[in-house]
C-alpha positions in Angstrom: -0.2 0.1 -0.2 0.9 3.1 -0.9 -0.2 6.8 0.3 0.7 10.2 -1.6 -0.3 13.6 -0.8 -0.5 16.4 -3.6 -0.3 19.4 -1.7 -1.0 21.7 -4.6 -4.2 19.9 -5.4 -5.0 18.9 -1.7 -5.5 15.4 -2.6 -4.7 12.4 -0.8 -4.4 9.0 -2.9 -4.2 5.5 -1.2 -2.9 3.0 -3.6 -4.0 -0.2 -2.5 -2.3 -2.3 -5.1 -1.4 -2.5 -8.4 -3.1 -3.0 -11.7 -4.4 -1.2 -14.5 -7.3 1.6 -13.7 -10.7 0.4 -15.7 -13.4 2.8 -13.9 -13.7 5.1 -11.2 -16.9 5.9 -8.9 -17.6 8.8 -6.5 -18.7 7.0 -3.7 -19.3 10.1 -1.4 -18.7 13.5 -0.8 -14.6 14.2 -1.6 -14.0 10.3 -2.4 -13.4 8.4 -5.4 -12.7 4.6 -5.7 -10.7 3.7 -8.6 -11.4 0.1 -9.7 -9.9 -2.5 -12.0 -11.8 -4.5 -14.6 -12.2 -7.6 -12.2 -14.1 -4.7 -9.6 -11.3 -4.9 -7.2 -10.7 -1.5 -5.5 -7.1 -0.2 -6.5 -6.9 3.3 -5.2 -9.0 5.6 -2.8 -8.7 9.2 -3.9 -9.6 11.9 -1.1 -10.4 15.2 -2.4 -9.8 18.4 -0.1 -7.8 15.9 2.1 -6.7 18.7 4.3 -10.6 19.1 5.6 -10.7 15.4 6.1 -7.1 14.1 7.6 -4.7 15.5 9.6 -2.0 15.6 7.1 1.0 17.2 9.1 1.7 13.7 10.6 -0.9 11.7 8.5 -2.4 11.0 11.9 -5.6 9.1 11.0 -7.0 5.7 11.1 -6.5 4.2 7.9 -8.0 1.2 9.3 -11.2 3.0 10.1 -11.3 4.9 6.9 -11.1 1.7 4.6 -14.0 0.0 6.6 -16.3 3.0 6.0 -15.3 3.2 2.5 -16.0 -0.9 2.0 -19.1 -0.3 3.7 -19.8 2.6 0.9 -18.6 0.8 -1.9 -21.0 -2.5 -0.8 -24.1 0.1 -0.9 -23.3 1.2 -4.2 -22.8 -2.3 -5.7 -26.3 -3.5 -4.6 
């Protein structure tokens, strides 16, 4: 897993696994999931990240964030 922050765009990208991006879905306000063709989530993009995450030391619960994102993705897929 890789986490990259772009301060110019205020975007945090959580790369979960390698793969070719196939589709993207807006899964909530400022959250975008990027999928592979097989439907697996490759990346989560957080827009306006500084409003959501304490960026100075990235002190946030990645596990909690991913659990919430997985729940939201499951709602969309139904």
